[in-house]
PAZA-111818 format. One record per residue (C-alpha): residue in three letters; y, z, x negated. Coordinates in steps of 0.2 Angstrom, whole numbers, plus 5000, padded with zeros to 4 digits. Last residue first. Layout:
BEGIN
ALAYZX;...
//
This chain:
BEGIN
HIS507650425253;SER507950565238;ILE509150645249;ASP507950735261;LEU508450795277;ASP508050975285;LEU509450935298;ASP510251095297;GLN510251115280;LYS510750915275;LEU512150945288;GLN512551125281;ARG512851025264;LEU513750885272;ALA515251005278;PRO515651025261;ASN516650845261;GLN517350785243;GLY516150895234;ALA514750865246;LEU515050665242;TYR514750705224;GLU513350805226;PHE512350675236;LYS512850545224;ASP511950655210;GLN510650695221;ALA510150495224;THR510050455206;PHE511150355195;LEU513050415196;LYS514250355185;THR514950465170;GLU516950425167;HIS517350345153;LYS518750455142;THR520050335134;GLU520750395117;GLN522450505117;VAL523150485100;LEU525250575101;THR526350515093;LYS528350585091;LEU529950505090;GLY531650585089;LEU533450555095;SER534750645089;PRO535850495082;ASN536250435100;HIS537250255102;MET535650215113;TYR535650035103;ASN535950115087;ARG534650275089;LEU533450145095;LYS533550045082;MET533150185069;LEU531850235077;VAL530950075078;ASN531250055058;ALA530750225052;SER529150205065;HIS528650015057;GLN526950075047;VAL526850225058;PHE526450105073;GLU524950005064;GLU524250175059;GLN524250265075;ASP523750095084;VAL522250105073;GLU521750285076;HIS521550265096;SER522450245112;LEU524250275105;ILE525350385116;VAL527450375110;THR528250525114;ILE530150495115;VAL531050645108;ASP532950695114;GLU532450825124;GLU531050725135;PHE530550565135;GLN528650505139;GLU528850475158;ASP530350365158;ILE529250255143;LYS527850235151;GLN527150135135;LYS525949985136;ALA527349865130;LEU527849955112;ILE526149965108;SER525549765110;TYR527249725104;LEU527049825089;ALA525049735087;SER526149555092;LYS527349585076;GLY527849395077;ASP529849425075;GLU530049365095;PHE528649515099;SER529649635090;GLU531349575098;THR530649575116;SER529849765113;LEU531449825105;ARG532549745121;LYS531349835131;TRP531349995124;ALA533349985125;SER533149935142;GLU532250095145;LEU533250225136;ASP534850175143;LEU535950045134;LYS537750075123;GLU538649915121;ASP538049845105;ALA538349935087;PRO538449825072;GLU536949815062;SER536949955049;PRO537549955032;GLN536150055021;GLY536450245021;GLN535550285036;LEU534150165031;GLU533650285017;SER533750455029;VAL532550355042;GLN530850435035;GLU531650605032;GLU532250605052;PHE530550545056;LEU529650695047;GLU530950825057;LYS530350755072;VAL528650765069;ALA528850935064;PRO529750985081;ALA528550875092;GLU526750965083;GLU526851145092;LYS527251045110;ILE526050935106;PRO524551015105;ASN523850995086;ASP522650875078;LEU523850765076;LYS523950765057;LEU525150625050;SER525050525034;VAL526550495023;THR526450345010;SER526450225024;PRO527850285031;LYS528850175015;ARG528250005022;ARG529549955034;THR530850015020;ARG530149885008;LYS529749755019;SER531449725029;VAL532949815019;PRO533249695004;ALA532949774988;ASP534449784973;ASP535449884983;VAL534049994989;VAL533650014970;ALA535150074966;SER535450194979;LYS533950264978;GLU534050314957;GLU535850374962;PRO535150504974;LYS534250594959;ALA533550744967;PRO532950874955;GLU531150894950;GLU529851004961;ALA529650844973;ASP528850744959;GLU527550874958;GLU527150844976;VAL527050654974;GLN525850684964;PRO524650784974;GLU524650634988;ALA525450675003;THR525250775020;VAL526550825032;GLU526050925047;GLU526251095041;ASP528051065031;PRO528451135016;LYS530551155013;GLU531451085000;GLU531250885004;GLU532350794995;LYS531150724984;ILE530150664995;GLU531250515000;PRO531650514983;THR529850434980;ALA529750304993;SER531050184986;ILE530150204968;VAL528450184976;GLU528850034987;ALA529749954971;PRO528049974959;SER526749914972;GLU525950044982;PRO524250144976;THR525250284968;LYS524350344954;SER525550264942;VAL527150304948;ALA526950494950;PRO525950484931;GLU527450394923;PRO528750554922;ALA530750504926;ALA531750524908;GLN531550314909;LYS532450314925;GLU534050364919;PRO534350204910;THR534650124929;PRO533550014937;GLU532749914924;LEU531550044917;LYS530250054931;LYS530149864933;LYS529849874913;GLU528249984915;THR527449864928;PRO527949704919;ALA526649784906;GLN525449834915;LEU524849684920;ILE524649634904;LYS523449784899;VAL522549764916;GLU522149584912;GLN521549614897;SER520149734903;SER519549604917;ASN519649464902;LYS518449564894;LYS517349594908;GLU517449434914;LEU516849344897;GLU515249454898;ILE514749404914;SER515249224913;ALA513549154905;ILE512549234924;SER514049114933;LEU513548974919;MET511748984925;ALA512148984942;THR513248844942;GLU511848744933;LEU510548794944;LEU511748734960;LEU512148584951;ARG510248544949;GLN509948584967;ASN511048474974;SER510948484994;ALA510348664993;ASN509248735005;ARG507648784993;TYR508848844980;LYS509748974990;PHE508549124987;ASP508349084970;THR509949084966;GLU510049264975;SER508749314963;ALA509449254948;LEU511249304951;SER510649494953;LEU509449484939;ALA511049444929;ALA512249584936;LEU510949724933;ILE510449644915;TRP512349654911;ASN512249824917;SER510949864907;GLU511749804890;ILE510749674880;LYS510149714860;GLN508849834865;ALA508149744878;GLN507749574866;GLU506849684854;SER505749774867;TYR505249594876;LYS504949514859;ALA503649664854;LYS503049644871;VAL502549474868;SER501549524853;ASP500649644862;GLY500149534876;VAL501049534894;GLU500849634908;LEU502349764908;LEU502249914919;GLY501749994904;LEU503550004898;THR503950094911;ARG504050264903;PRO504650184887;ASP506350154895;LYS507449994894;CYS505649884892;VAL505749884911;LEU507449824910;LEU507049654900;ASP505449644910;ARG506649614927;PHE507749514917;HIS506049394913;SER505649414932;ALA507249324937;LEU507249204924;GLY505349164931;GLY506149144948;ILE507349034942;PHE506148914932;HIS505048904946;SER506348854957;GLY506948724945;ASN505148644946;PHE504648604929;GLY504348434924;GLN504748434905;LYS506648344910;LEU507048504921;ILE506548614904;SER507548524892;ASP509048504905;LEU509048684905;ILE509048704887;VAL510548594885;LEU511548674899;VAL511348844891;GLU511648794874;ALA513148724880;PHE513948874888;ASP513548994874;SER514049154884;THR513249254871;TYR512149344885;LEU511949184893;SER511149094876;ASP510149254872;THR509449244888;VAL509049054887;LYS508149074870;PHE506949224877;TYR506649134893;TYR506248984882;ASP505149064870;TYR504149144886;ASP503148954889;LEU503548894906;VAL501848854912;HIS501048674914;LEU499248734916;ASN498648614905;LYS500048634891;LEU500348814893;VAL498548844890;ALA498548704874;GLU499848824867;TYR499148974869;SER497448914862;LEU495648934871;ASN494448864857;GLU492948794870;ASN493148604867;THR495048634874;PHE494948554892;SER493248614895;SER493548784890;LEU495248774901;GLN494348724917;ASP493048854916;PHE494548994912;ILE495548934926;SER493848924937;LEU493449114931;ALA495449164934;ASP495249094953;ARG493749214954;MET494549364948;ALA496049354960;GLY497449444955;ASP498649324953;ALA497649204943;LYS499049114935;GLN499549314927;ALA497649304922;VAL497749144913;VAL499149174905;HIS498649334897;LEU496949254892;ALA498149134882;GLU499049284875;GLU497349364867;GLU496949184859;TYR495349134863;LYS493749074855;ILE492049034866;ASN490449114859;GLU489949094879;GLN489449294878;GLU491149334869;ALA492049224882;ILE491349304896;SER491849494887;LYS493549424885;LEU493849354904;GLN493249534909;GLY494549614898;VAL496049504903;ILE495549504921;ASP495749704921;GLU497249694910;VAL498149594922;GLY497449694937;ILE496349654952;ARG497249624969;ASN496849784981;PHE495249794994;ASP495749885008;TYR494049955017;ILE494049985036;GLN492550085043;CYS492249985059;ARG492150005077;SER494150025081;LEU494449875071;ILE493549755084;THR494549825098;PRO495949815089;ILE495849625089;ILE495549535072;LYS497149405065;HIS497949565057;LYS496549575044;GLU496749395037;THR495749405022;THR494049435031;ALA492549535027;LEU491249605042;ILE489849705037;PHE488549755050;ILE487249885048;ALA485649855059;HIS484149975058;LYS484850115070;PRO484949975084;PRO486949935086;GLU487950035099;GLU489849975096;LEU489449815087;THR488349755099;LYS489449815114;LEU490949715104;PHE490249545101;ALA490349475116;ASN492249505115;PHE492449435099;ALA491549285103;GLN492649265119;LYS494049275107;SER493649145096;LEU492849205078;MET494149145063;HIS494549315058;VAL492649365055;GLU493049275037;ASP491249325031;ILE489949395043;ILE488849515034;TYR487349565043;VAL486149695037;LYS484449745041;TYR483949915036;LYS482450015030;GLY481449915020;VAL480149795022;GLN479849725040;PRO481449745046;PRO481649795065;ILE481949635080;ARG483549705090;VAL484749605079;GLN484149445082;ASP484649445099;THR486349495094;LEU486449345082;SER485849205095;ARG487049295106;ILE488649265092;ASP488149095090;GLU488149045108;VAL490049145111;SER490649015096;ASN491349045078;ASN489848985068;SER490948855057;ALA492348985053;ALA491249155055;ASP489949115041;LEU488649225043;GLU487649305031;PHE485849395035;ILE485249525022;ASN483349595026;PHE482349465018;SER483549485004;PHE482649624998;ASP481949604985;GLU480949714974;ASP481449724955;GLU481849904955;SER480249964963;HIS480150044980;ASP479650214983;GLU480950284976;SER482250214987;ARG483350054988;ASN483649975006;ILE485450045005;GLU485549974988;LYS485449794990;ALA486649785007;PHE487849864996;ILE487749764982;ARG488049604995;ALA489449685003;CYS490349724988;THR490049544982;THR490749474998;LYS492449564997;GLY492549554979;VAL494249514973;GLY494349334977;ARG495449314992;PRO496549434997;GLY495949585006;CYS494649655018;PHE493249735021;LEU492749795038;TYR491249905039;ALA489949945054;HIS488450045056;ALA489250195047;MET488250275031;HIS488250455026;ASP486450445019;GLN487150555005;GLN486850444992;ILE487350285002;SER489050375007;ASN489350404990;LEU489050244983;LEU490150164995;THR491550284991;GLU491350254973;THR491350074977;ILE492950084984;SER493850184974;GLU493050094958;GLN493949914966;GLY494749834950;ILE493149764942;VAL491149774950;GLU490049774935;LYS489549954938;TRP489349924958;SER487849824952;GLU487649614955;PRO489249554949;ARG489349364948;TYR489549304930;LYS488249154934;ARG489349124951;ALA491249124946;SER490649064928;VAL490248914935;ILE488348844931;PHE487748684921;ASN486348624922;GLU485148654907;GLN485248534894;GLY483848424885;THR484448254895;SER482948244905;MET482448094912;ALA481148014898;ASP480448194899;PHE480148174917;THR479248324924;TYR478148314939;LYS477848454953;LYS476448394965;PHE476748364985;LYS475348384998;ASN474348255008;ASN473148204993;VAL473248034994;LEU475247985001;TYR475848134990;ASP474748054973;ALA475547894978;GLU477347954980;ILE477048034963;ARG476247884953;ILE477947774961;ILE479047904954;ALA478047894936;ASP478147714936;TYR480047714940;ASP480247824924;ALA479147704912;SER480347554919;THR481647644911;PRO482847754919;MET484647734914;
//
């Protein structure tokens, strides 16, 4: 608190000012604390030369070379995130361009540098006053430099008023515009400037600068603590220095790793290592306990799951020595990453990373965020279990499949297993379809089958196996899906394709003929039989087959006991082939014609070209009436109107 002597000193100052009409500087020993005013590190250690600028080597070299070669532009645009040195480089550049051999190094050119904050001076009047000032030449030095910070805040009218001056300024004027939002600047301004994009400063560069400052300020530190500060700064040197000053006060100039984590509320690396070990070993209880401990400490769930995804990414980086340099942590933490990465498979890390990223994306919109986190963690912990269970399920599923193969007859045991196991159909379908192919002795160009079916075709046919399977199974599902084991090629002309297709369908219905058929009704003609078949398909719920049958003009598509089924696309073809054997069998029964055959033809609908221009319309009409051309020539008509 000021004493009475202090107040007396103040009164004397005021009296001297009134008497002598001037201000005299006094020092108050009684009020002095003996300490200098504290200056934040961001101002105290602000770079004053190109060598002190960190993380922007390409930009500083370009600007320095342009000064040395005297190839300077009249306007520059420095853009990039906050705290990366845009304004600092602008000030250094403004000082360096006025230095020459005639001037001493201590000479100050601050009167040649004018800074304007566009955030608070963004009107047309502010820009007009600036343009009026630009015309005045410098008193000392060669150039006057105008630094306009946050230039994107200027109004549209201010930009337009600034265009002419920015394009053709006086020879002594140089403009340096700085902004964090380049996309908000109009293109006419961008085209008049040399653009320099400032990058975020790397973690290692920030850590090196913090080490240098800590040594100068006699502050004790741990390297891992400085790494946490650098990562928290997110590439901004000014943010890193502000955090550094805050932590210096909090830790009493002793930056330990634990104190930094506590003050910045950052989750420790050890939590991620522990939870990853528990996830990989599928320890569900431990995973939930660690997650609960993290949430009780006040950490946001989104922050945790995002950090866990980054942890998985760092583990992948440690898998290859070539990518180890991408890990921006200290040496001790890097050793932990390498040790854990060797114990975990890459496939597991990729699957866990995918689940963590998906959870991070869903977290914000989740109604129960904690439940979402717990479900995601349990899903990650189940990855390894799912692999083990899936391999066991394959063995369990193979046993009954082989048992079904052995049940029909003892002779089935001698049949080779690869032919059945390779076919993607179910066991019953494969058994019923295999004899059908075995009976085929002549190769057919139109029929294509899987390689394993061709190998089986070389073995002698076994009719008793076929009959045994047919007796055990109903006619419906197994016989209808049998044609799906054979595919047709429909690229050949119709006449060449018809005999082969006819033989194919004969083979497909060979098994149906051996089964007891429905009692034959009175003989129907083709149209009545086709209509009855369509009605039955509709009643059985086969809407796709009914749609195909209803579209056929059956009278025009029947010739020499062969019915040509015309299909619109390949999807209809696949649907019809599944029911083709049953359709043919019913038609033969209804029409009392055992030699009846089927063939398919895919005809895609062709779209006619529309007439858009007047010339196209005239050519079309002239094709219908050739006299129009003579009329156009006689009357010298212009069809474009």
